[in-house]
BAKEVO-675229 format. One record per residue (C-alpha): y, x, z; residue number from 1; residue in three letters. Coordinates in steps of 0.1 Angstrom, whole numbers, plus 5000, padded with zeros to 4 digits. Layout:
residues N
- c2,c1,c3,num,residuo
- Y,X,Z,NUM,ala
...
//
This chain:
residues 629
- c2,c1,c3,num,residuo
- 6264,6879,3062,1,met
- 6267,6841,3066,2,lys
- 6273,6825,3099,3,ile
- 6250,6795,3105,4,ser
- 6261,6779,3138,5,ser
- 6292,6775,3160,6,tyr
- 6275,6796,3187,7,glu
- 6268,6823,3162,8,glu
- 6305,6821,3151,9,tyr
- 6316,6828,3187,10,lys
- 6292,6857,3190,11,glu
- 6302,6872,3157,12,val
- 6339,6867,3163,13,tyr
- 6336,6885,3197,14,gln
- 6317,6914,3181,15,lys
- 6344,6917,3154,16,ser
- 6371,6920,3181,17,val
- 6352,6943,3204,18,asp
- 6339,6966,3176,19,asp
- 6358,6959,3144,20,pro
- 6346,6991,3127,21,glu
- 6309,6984,3135,22,gly
- 6313,6948,3124,23,phe
- 6329,6956,3090,24,trp
- 6305,6985,3084,25,ala
- 6277,6960,3087,26,glu
- 6293,6936,3063,27,val
- 6302,6964,3038,28,gly
- 6266,6974,3035,29,gln
- 6258,6942,3016,30,glu
- 6276,6956,2986,31,phe
- 6268,6982,2960,32,gln
- 6285,7015,2966,33,trp
- 6281,7046,2944,34,arg
- 6289,7068,2974,35,lys
- 6290,7057,3010,36,pro
- 6323,7057,3029,37,trp
- 6331,7086,3053,38,lys
- 6353,7065,3076,39,arg
- 6354,7027,3081,40,val
- 6390,7024,3091,41,leu
- 6421,7045,3096,42,asp
- 6453,7026,3105,43,trp
- 6487,7024,3121,44,asn
- 6512,6995,3117,45,phe
- 6542,7017,3122,46,asp
- 6543,7034,3088,47,glu
- 6524,7011,3079,48,pro
- 6492,7029,3067,49,asn
- 6458,7011,3064,50,val
- 6427,7025,3048,51,lys
- 6393,7007,3048,52,trp
- 6359,7023,3038,53,phe
- 6377,7056,3032,54,glu
- 6359,7079,3007,55,gly
- 6336,7051,2995,56,gly
- 6331,7050,2957,57,lys
- 6325,7018,2938,58,met
- 6336,6994,2911,59,asn
- 6342,6958,2920,60,ile
- 6328,6946,2886,61,thr
- 6295,6962,2893,62,glu
- 6293,6939,2924,63,asn
- 6307,6909,2905,64,ala
- 6286,6913,2873,65,leu
- 6260,6941,2869,66,asp
- 6241,6935,2901,67,arg
- 6233,6899,2892,68,his
- 6219,6907,2857,69,leu
- 6184,6916,2868,70,glu
- 6175,6883,2884,71,glu
- 6204,6859,2874,72,asn
- 6215,6870,2839,73,ala
- 6211,6834,2826,74,asn
- 6227,6817,2857,75,lys
- 6262,6801,2850,76,pro
- 6289,6824,2862,77,ala
- 6319,6804,2850,78,ile
- 6320,6768,2838,79,ile
- 6352,6761,2819,80,trp
- 6366,6726,2816,81,glu
- 6393,6724,2789,82,pro
- 6426,6705,2791,83,asn
- 6415,6678,2767,84,asp
- 6384,6659,2780,85,pro
- 6372,6652,2745,86,ser
- 6368,6690,2739,87,asp
- 6335,6706,2750,88,glu
- 6332,6724,2783,89,ala
- 6320,6760,2780,90,val
- 6295,6778,2803,91,thr
- 6294,6816,2805,92,leu
- 6263,6830,2820,93,thr
- 6265,6862,2840,94,tyr
- 6251,6880,2809,95,gln
- 6276,6865,2785,96,val
- 6305,6872,2810,97,leu
- 6293,6908,2814,98,tyr
- 6292,6913,2776,99,asp
- 6326,6898,2771,100,arg
- 6342,6918,2799,101,val
- 6327,6950,2785,102,cys
- 6339,6942,2750,103,ser
- 6375,6936,2761,104,leu
- 6373,6967,2784,105,ala
- 6365,6988,2753,106,asn
- 6394,6972,2734,107,val
- 6417,6983,2762,108,leu
- 6403,7018,2762,109,lys
- 6407,7020,2724,110,lys
- 6444,7014,2728,111,tyr
- 6449,7040,2754,112,gly
- 6446,7020,2786,113,ile
- 6431,7041,2813,114,lys
- 6425,7042,2851,115,lys
- 6458,7036,2870,116,gly
- 6476,7021,2840,117,asp
- 6492,6986,2847,118,arg
- 6484,6957,2824,119,val
- 6504,6924,2826,120,cys
- 6483,6893,2820,121,ile
- 6501,6861,2810,122,tyr
- 6475,6836,2799,123,leu
- 6466,6799,2803,124,pro
- 6436,6789,2825,125,met
- 6410,6798,2799,126,val
- 6378,6819,2804,127,pro
- 6396,6849,2788,128,glu
- 6420,6850,2818,129,leu
- 6390,6858,2841,130,ala
- 6376,6882,2814,131,ile
- 6409,6900,2811,132,ala
- 6412,6905,2849,133,val
- 6376,6918,2851,134,leu
- 6380,6941,2820,135,ala
- 6410,6958,2837,136,cys
- 6390,6963,2869,137,ala
- 6361,6976,2848,138,arg
- 6381,7006,2836,139,ile
- 6402,7011,2866,140,gly
- 6434,6996,2851,141,ala
- 6456,6977,2875,142,ile
- 6461,6940,2866,143,his
- 6492,6921,2873,144,ser
- 6487,6884,2865,145,val
- 6518,6864,2859,146,val
- 6516,6826,2863,147,phe
- 6518,6808,2830,148,gly
- 6548,6787,2841,149,gly
- 6571,6816,2846,150,phe
- 6601,6823,2824,151,ser
- 6608,6853,2801,152,ala
- 6632,6868,2827,153,lys
- 6605,6865,2855,154,ser
- 6579,6882,2832,155,ile
- 6602,6911,2823,156,ser
- 6612,6917,2859,157,asp
- 6575,6920,2868,158,arg
- 6566,6941,2838,159,ile
- 6595,6965,2845,160,asn
- 6588,6967,2882,161,asp
- 6551,6976,2876,162,ala
- 6558,6997,2844,163,gly
- 6531,6979,2825,164,cys
- 6518,6995,2793,165,lys
- 6502,6964,2778,166,met
- 6506,6926,2779,167,val
- 6477,6903,2773,168,ile
- 6488,6868,2763,169,thr
- 6480,6838,2740,170,ser
- 6498,6821,2712,171,asp
- 6503,6790,2734,172,gly
- 6488,6769,2762,173,ala
- 6478,6733,2767,174,tyr
- 6490,6717,2799,175,arg
- 6485,6679,2800,176,gly
- 6501,6664,2769,177,pro
- 6523,6695,2764,178,lys
- 6518,6726,2742,179,val
- 6536,6755,2759,180,ile
- 6546,6786,2739,181,pro
- 6533,6818,2756,182,met
- 6537,6846,2730,183,lys
- 6572,6835,2722,184,glu
- 6581,6837,2759,185,thr
- 6565,6872,2761,186,val
- 6585,6883,2730,187,asp
- 6617,6873,2747,188,his
- 6606,6891,2778,189,ala
- 6598,6923,2759,190,leu
- 6633,6926,2745,191,glu
- 6640,6945,2778,192,ser
- 6606,6961,2786,193,cys
- 6605,6997,2772,194,pro
- 6571,7005,2789,195,ser
- 6550,6981,2769,196,val
- 6532,6997,2740,197,glu
- 6508,6969,2729,198,arg
- 6505,6931,2731,199,val
- 6470,6916,2728,200,leu
- 6472,6879,2717,201,val
- 6445,6853,2722,202,leu
- 6444,6823,2698,203,thr
- 6444,6790,2718,204,arg
- 6468,6764,2704,205,thr
- 6473,6778,2668,206,arg
- 6510,6778,2675,207,thr
- 6528,6800,2649,208,pro
- 6538,6833,2664,209,val
- 6555,6865,2653,210,ala
- 6531,6895,2652,211,met
- 6548,6929,2651,212,leu
- 6529,6956,2632,213,lys
- 6520,6985,2654,214,gly
- 6525,6965,2686,215,arg
- 6508,6932,2685,216,asp
- 6470,6927,2681,217,leu
- 6447,6896,2678,218,trp
- 6421,6894,2706,219,trp
- 6395,6878,2683,220,glu
- 6398,6906,2657,221,asp
- 6397,6935,2682,222,glu
- 6365,6924,2700,223,val
- 6345,6924,2668,224,lys
- 6347,6961,2664,225,tyr
- 6336,6973,2698,226,val
- 6304,6975,2718,227,glu
- 6295,6950,2745,228,ala
- 6286,6978,2769,229,lys
- 6312,6997,2789,230,cys
- 6304,7019,2819,231,pro
- 6324,7010,2850,232,ala
- 6350,7035,2861,233,glu
- 6342,7050,2895,234,glu
- 6369,7039,2919,235,met
- 6378,7050,2954,236,asp
- 6378,7022,2979,237,ser
- 6416,7026,2983,238,glu
- 6424,7028,2946,239,asp
- 6447,6999,2936,240,val
- 6428,6969,2921,241,leu
- 6458,6947,2914,242,phe
- 6495,6939,2919,243,ile
- 6505,6903,2925,244,leu
- 6541,6893,2928,245,tyr
- 6553,6869,2954,246,thr
- 6588,6856,2963,247,ser
- 6605,6870,2994,248,gly
- 6637,6860,3013,249,ser
- 6657,6884,2991,250,thr
- 6661,6877,2954,251,gly
- 6637,6904,2939,252,lys
- 6599,6894,2939,253,pro
- 6576,6918,2958,254,lys
- 6546,6934,2941,255,gly
- 6519,6930,2967,256,val
- 6492,6957,2963,257,val
- 6455,6951,2970,258,his
- 6429,6979,2968,259,thr
- 6393,6978,2956,260,cys
- 6369,6982,2985,261,gly
- 6385,6963,3014,262,gly
- 6396,6934,2991,263,tyr
- 6361,6931,2976,264,met
- 6345,6929,3010,265,val
- 6370,6905,3025,266,tyr
- 6373,6880,2996,267,ala
- 6335,6878,2993,268,thr
- 6328,6875,3031,269,tyr
- 6354,6848,3035,270,thr
- 6342,6829,3004,271,phe
- 6306,6828,3017,272,gln
- 6315,6819,3052,273,asn
- 6344,6794,3049,274,val
- 6327,6774,3021,275,phe
- 6291,6781,3035,276,gln
- 6281,6788,2999,277,tyr
- 6245,6782,2990,278,glu
- 6229,6796,2958,279,pro
- 6231,6772,2929,280,gly
- 6262,6753,2942,281,glu
- 6291,6747,2918,282,val
- 6324,6758,2934,283,his
- 6356,6743,2919,284,phe
- 6389,6758,2930,285,cys
- 6417,6740,2912,286,thr
- 6443,6769,2917,287,ala
- 6456,6789,2888,288,asp
- 6444,6825,2886,289,ile
- 6481,6834,2884,290,gly
- 6481,6829,2922,291,trp
- 6461,6848,2949,292,ile
- 6439,6818,2955,293,thr
- 6426,6820,2919,294,gly
- 6421,6858,2922,295,his
- 6400,6855,2954,296,ser
- 6383,6822,2951,297,tyr
- 6378,6816,2913,298,ile
- 6371,6852,2902,299,val
- 6363,6879,2928,300,tyr
- 6348,6861,2958,301,gly
- 6325,6837,2939,302,pro
- 6314,6863,2913,303,leu
- 6306,6890,2939,304,cys
- 6285,6863,2956,305,ser
- 6266,6854,2924,306,gly
- 6281,6819,2925,307,ala
- 6290,6795,2898,308,thr
- 6328,6791,2896,309,ser
- 6345,6762,2877,310,leu
- 6378,6768,2860,311,met
- 6400,6739,2848,312,phe
- 6427,6744,2821,313,glu
- 6446,6711,2826,314,gly
- 6463,6691,2853,315,val
- 6449,6666,2878,316,pro
- 6468,6636,2862,317,thr
- 6459,6641,2826,318,tyr
- 6449,6620,2807,319,pro
- 6449,6599,2839,320,asp
- 6448,6604,2877,321,ala
- 6410,6603,2877,322,gly
- 6406,6636,2859,323,arg
- 6395,6657,2889,324,leu
- 6369,6631,2899,325,trp
- 6356,6630,2863,326,asp
- 6351,6668,2865,327,ile
- 6334,6666,2899,328,val
- 6309,6640,2885,329,asp
- 6305,6657,2851,330,lys
- 6297,6691,2865,331,his
- 6280,6680,2897,332,lys
- 6306,6699,2918,333,val
- 6295,6708,2953,334,asn
- 6327,6725,2967,335,ile
- 6362,6712,2959,336,leu
- 6391,6735,2970,337,tyr
- 6425,6721,2961,338,thr
- 6461,6718,2974,339,ala
- 6478,6692,2996,340,pro
- 6503,6686,2968,341,thr
- 6475,6676,2944,342,ala
- 6459,6653,2971,343,ile
- 6493,6636,2978,344,arg
- 6500,6631,2941,345,ser
- 6466,6615,2935,346,leu
- 6469,6594,2967,347,met
- 6501,6579,2952,348,ser
- 6480,6563,2924,349,phe
- 6459,6543,2949,350,gly
- 6421,6541,2947,351,leu
- 6418,6527,2912,352,gln
- 6410,6561,2898,353,tyr
- 6385,6570,2925,354,val
- 6364,6539,2929,355,lys
- 6344,6542,2897,356,asp
- 6333,6578,2905,357,his
- 6301,6587,2924,358,ser
- 6314,6620,2939,359,leu
- 6279,6622,2955,360,ser
- 6275,6659,2945,361,ser
- 6303,6669,2969,362,leu
- 6292,6687,3000,363,lys
- 6324,6706,3011,364,lys
- 6361,6701,3007,365,leu
- 6389,6726,3011,366,gly
- 6427,6726,3013,367,ser
- 6450,6756,3005,368,val
- 6486,6765,2999,369,gly
- 6504,6747,3027,370,glu
- 6495,6728,3059,371,pro
- 6479,6695,3050,372,ile
- 6495,6664,3065,373,asn
- 6474,6640,3085,374,glu
- 6475,6611,3060,375,glu
- 6464,6633,3031,376,ala
- 6437,6649,3053,377,trp
- 6421,6615,3061,378,his
- 6425,6602,3026,379,trp
- 6407,6632,3012,380,phe
- 6380,6630,3039,381,lys
- 6373,6593,3036,382,glu
- 6378,6586,2999,383,asn
- 6367,6618,2982,384,ile
- 6343,6632,3008,385,gly
- 6330,6597,3016,386,lys
- 6334,6606,3053,387,gly
- 6305,6630,3052,388,ser
- 6320,6662,3038,389,cys
- 6336,6688,3061,390,pro
- 6372,6698,3052,391,ile
- 6383,6734,3057,392,val
- 6421,6736,3060,393,asp
- 6426,6773,3050,394,thr
- 6456,6793,3060,395,trp
- 6464,6827,3044,396,trp
- 6489,6844,3021,397,gln
- 6491,6866,2990,398,thr
- 6495,6895,3013,399,glu
- 6462,6888,3031,400,asn
- 6437,6890,3002,401,gly
- 6416,6862,3017,402,gly
- 6415,6834,3042,403,ile
- 6426,6844,3078,404,leu
- 6424,6811,3098,405,ile
- 6401,6783,3088,406,ser
- 6371,6763,3099,407,gly
- 6337,6772,3085,408,leu
- 6324,6742,3066,409,ala
- 6301,6721,3087,410,gly
- 6298,6749,3113,411,ile
- 6329,6749,3134,412,thr
- 6348,6718,3147,413,pro
- 6376,6704,3126,414,glu
- 6408,6687,3135,415,lys
- 6433,6671,3111,416,ala
- 6464,6692,3103,417,thr
- 6449,6723,3121,418,tyr
- 6436,6754,3103,419,ala
- 6417,6758,3136,420,thr
- 6400,6792,3142,421,leu
- 6405,6828,3130,422,pro
- 6379,6843,3108,423,leu
- 6358,6872,3122,424,pro
- 6379,6903,3122,425,gly
- 6412,6885,3124,426,val
- 6432,6888,3156,427,gln
- 6461,6864,3157,428,pro
- 6488,6863,3184,429,val
- 6518,6841,3189,430,leu
- 6550,6858,3200,431,val
- 6585,6846,3210,432,asp
- 6617,6858,3194,433,glu
- 6616,6890,3215,434,asn
- 6581,6899,3204,435,gly
- 6565,6890,3238,436,asn
- 6529,6877,3234,437,glu
- 6525,6841,3244,438,leu
- 6492,6838,3263,439,glu
- 6470,6807,3268,440,gly
- 6469,6774,3250,441,thr
- 6494,6747,3243,442,gly
- 6520,6772,3232,443,val
- 6540,6777,3200,444,ser
- 6557,6808,3185,445,gly
- 6558,6831,3156,446,asn
- 6524,6840,3141,447,leu
- 6515,6877,3140,448,cys
- 6482,6896,3135,449,ile
- 6477,6926,3158,450,lys
- 6448,6943,3140,451,phe
- 6441,6950,3103,452,pro
- 6414,6932,3083,453,trp
- 6400,6947,3051,454,pro
- 6421,6924,3027,455,gly
- 6455,6933,3042,456,ile
- 6484,6943,3019,457,ile
- 6486,6981,3015,458,arg
- 6521,6984,3002,459,thr
- 6547,6967,2980,460,thr
- 6545,6984,2946,461,tyr
- 6570,7012,2942,462,gly
- 6588,7004,2974,463,asp
- 6568,7011,3006,464,his
- 6599,7008,3028,465,glu
- 6602,6971,3017,466,arg
- 6566,6965,3028,467,cys
- 6574,6980,3062,468,lys
- 6606,6961,3067,469,gln
- 6592,6927,3055,470,thr
- 6559,6927,3074,471,tyr
- 6558,6953,3101,472,phe
- 6593,6959,3115,473,ser
- 6602,6924,3130,474,thr
- 6576,6929,3158,475,tyr
- 6566,6965,3160,476,pro
- 6529,6971,3160,477,gly
- 6521,6938,3145,478,lys
- 6519,6922,3110,479,tyr
- 6544,6893,3110,480,phe
- 6533,6864,3088,481,thr
- 6567,6847,3085,482,gly
- 6551,6815,3098,483,asp
- 6556,6795,3129,484,gly
- 6524,6783,3147,485,cys
- 6511,6762,3175,486,leu
- 6479,6769,3195,487,arg
- 6464,6738,3212,488,asp
- 6443,6733,3243,489,glu
- 6412,6742,3223,490,asn
- 6426,6774,3210,491,gly
- 6430,6759,3175,492,phe
- 6459,6770,3154,493,tyr
- 6483,6748,3135,494,arg
- 6507,6763,3111,495,ile
- 6542,6748,3114,496,thr
- 6559,6763,3084,497,gly
- 6581,6793,3074,498,arg
- 6605,6807,3098,499,val
- 6623,6828,3072,500,asp
- 6643,6819,3041,501,asp
- 6612,6812,3020,502,val
- 6603,6776,3009,503,leu
- 6568,6764,3003,504,asn
- 6571,6740,2973,505,val
- 6538,6726,2962,506,ser
- 6521,6756,2977,507,gly
- 6543,6781,2958,508,his
- 6564,6804,2979,509,arg
- 6599,6804,2965,510,ile
- 6627,6826,2980,511,gly
- 6660,6809,2987,512,thr
- 6679,6840,2975,513,ala
- 6660,6839,2942,514,glu
- 6670,6804,2934,515,val
- 6706,6809,2946,516,glu
- 6709,6839,2924,517,asn
- 6697,6819,2894,518,ala
- 6721,6790,2902,519,ile
- 6750,6814,2906,520,asn
- 6744,6827,2871,521,met
- 6753,6793,2857,522,his
- 6788,6791,2841,523,leu
- 6813,6775,2865,524,gly
- 6792,6780,2897,525,val
- 6811,6799,2924,526,val
- 6785,6799,2952,527,glu
- 6753,6780,2963,528,ser
- 6730,6776,2993,529,ala
- 6694,6764,2991,530,ile
- 6674,6747,3019,531,val
- 6641,6729,3020,532,gly
- 6637,6692,3029,533,phe
- 6605,6670,3034,534,pro
- 6591,6659,3000,535,his
- 6564,6632,2998,536,asp
- 6544,6650,2971,537,ile
- 6555,6687,2971,538,lys
- 6556,6690,3009,539,gly
- 6590,6707,3006,540,gln
- 6616,6700,2981,541,gly
- 6646,6722,2971,542,ile
- 6681,6709,2981,543,tyr
- 6710,6728,2965,544,ala
- 6746,6727,2979,545,phe
- 6768,6741,2951,546,ile
- 6805,6750,2949,547,ile
- 6819,6749,2914,548,thr
- 6851,6763,2899,549,glu
- 6864,6728,2893,550,arg
- 6850,6694,2901,551,lys
- 6824,6685,2874,552,pro
- 6836,6659,2850,553,ala
- 6800,6648,2844,554,glu
- 6781,6656,2876,555,pro
- 6747,6644,2863,556,glu
- 6750,6665,2831,557,met
- 6760,6696,2852,558,met
- 6729,6690,2874,559,arg
- 6707,6690,2844,560,lys
- 6724,6721,2830,561,asp
- 6720,6740,2864,562,ile
- 6683,6729,2865,563,ser
- 6678,6743,2830,564,ala
- 6694,6776,2840,565,thr
- 6670,6779,2870,566,val
- 6640,6771,2847,567,ala
- 6652,6797,2822,568,gln
- 6656,6824,2848,569,ile
- 6627,6817,2872,570,ile
- 6606,6789,2858,571,gly
- 6603,6751,2861,572,pro
- 6587,6753,2895,573,ile
- 6620,6765,2911,574,ala
- 6642,6736,2898,575,lys
- 6662,6719,2926,576,pro
- 6651,6684,2935,577,asp
- 6686,6675,2947,578,lys
- 6719,6690,2938,579,ile
- 6750,6682,2959,580,gln
- 6784,6695,2947,581,phe
- 6806,6706,2976,582,val
- 6840,6722,2981,583,ser
- 6828,6746,3008,584,gly
- 6798,6757,3028,585,leu
- 6795,6758,3066,586,pro
- 6802,6795,3074,587,lys
- 6807,6815,3105,588,thr
- 6838,6836,3108,589,arg
- 6817,6866,3098,590,ser
- 6808,6848,3065,591,gly
- 6772,6838,3073,592,lys
- 6761,6804,3060,593,ile
- 6748,6782,3088,594,met
- 6716,6770,3070,595,arg
- 6706,6752,3102,596,arg
- 6733,6726,3095,597,ile
- 6725,6723,3058,598,leu
- 6688,6718,3066,599,arg
- 6696,6690,3090,600,lys
- 6718,6673,3064,601,ile
- 6692,6677,3037,602,ala
- 6666,6662,3061,603,glu
- 6689,6632,3067,604,gly
- 6692,6641,3104,605,asp
- 6729,6642,3110,606,val
- 6730,6628,3145,607,ser
- 6729,6662,3162,608,asn
- 6743,6691,3142,609,leu
- 6750,6711,3172,610,gly
- 6783,6729,3179,611,asp
- 6803,6733,3147,612,thr
- 6835,6745,3164,613,ser
- 6827,6782,3157,614,thr
- 6827,6776,3120,615,leu
- 6854,6790,3098,616,leu
- 6862,6755,3086,617,asp
- 6844,6728,3106,618,pro
- 6858,6700,3083,619,ser
- 6835,6710,3054,620,val
- 6805,6697,3075,621,val
- 6820,6661,3075,622,asp
- 6826,6663,3037,623,glu
- 6790,6675,3031,624,ile
- 6776,6648,3054,625,lys
- 6795,6621,3036,626,ala
- 6783,6633,3002,627,gly
- 6747,6639,3011,628,ala
- 6722,6626,2985,629,ile
//
């Protein structure tokens, strides 16, 4: 299944385009199926309707756990590095992980969770997060993991949209020097979640929590009274595996749906090829399992490959900026997959935290979440990879299930700031505004994919029309990524950023409408407009232009209050970096906000704002320019 040379990549890629069904059938045979599929692929992008490995019966946990037990029961499956470096790391072998997954699966069954039920998981980066995900998959329950930094309002929105029957959480979480309440946040969320019947609570921080009789259960108590064996539920390839919420250009998050068979095949195939995984290597992905990167490249891809996956509870700068390098040396990490935001943050501390580390175990480096800038790419390559580790700059999205465009480590050529080449089975095209395909090299346009791959989104939960409108209606017959892209003279792809109203802040997609809605809920705010601006660490920062009922008497205090409101409604990740109070916004006569003008001002580029004469009130532009932060 693994490509071993550039020439082989070209051959395999061509085969995957000429005969996609034959290609993916061959890849799919590498997995354990209870019953073979009847049809490899059935699709159209108009409805949209995509089915892979139709009629195939399987369970992803049999591929991630059971099939490794005969020969690799004692091999490390997950190594867990805790937040506090003085605490002991924990290693779960495949046998131990299997036992714990089965125990929790039996707890879920005991409390009425069955195939098709939705379970919300709101946990810190502890091994139990991976165990909870796999226990749901074991019994055919649909997991919906919510990132531990989200607010009560964000949690309740997601629980209600999915109709979750159970929430799995912890008393609290450690994040750097902070202790964050988790159960308390869930309790606030559940004030408006009638579908939730049970809350399973893990002890992590010994934070005092309220436990309601008849609803709340302690994880540690419950697993004592069940068996460590649980037969895996037979799933159809197209049964739903999980829902993961992502921000869109409208305020309401979208529940991206991934199914069992295609996702399994794609996450595993891309893991093995992009990272050129060799048996025995330690793979360290620094993402949170609350994001798709953690789903695919901490849990499912590595475990289905029989790999050793390292999970880290803390942050890269605690107790100091050498923490990631400590972990690499301590656990002899071979593959490090992290985000440009983390790299830029660690760069800012200079080399004092790098120089005392060997880092000699590293063989491959990866970047994910946003396009990596050239300076960060070279710093990562020279100082962390010592000039000898290939870097894979991976481009993909929550909706894709796995990496779509990337180099293959040490196999295909690399070029700083370029994701480079499509993975086998991925057929990218660049189109202009009218949907015309742009042929050849040295062109830039909007990035679309013209043929399905096994990990593609199937629907947005409970609202298929939204899936169609968001991804398949802009350019009929194509999946539209929402990203702009450049193709160079070698045919390498470089992602140039979002073309819709979605910001990429530290690798997190945040919808402008979502933040505007939160700001507008603050007392005294009349209207707001959000744009992105270049940020040294985060890649993109959030700039808010806000109209208030009256001029703030204490502008700085009001900025803090507005930020607190956003944190309360969405979470701290969405807090604006800059807030400018204005008396009006640049609007067309039809009432549309001209974000292009606001973007230029936020970027500090006010020399050419274009024609403003068509605005309802052109004078507001001068006022905004004068007050820019």
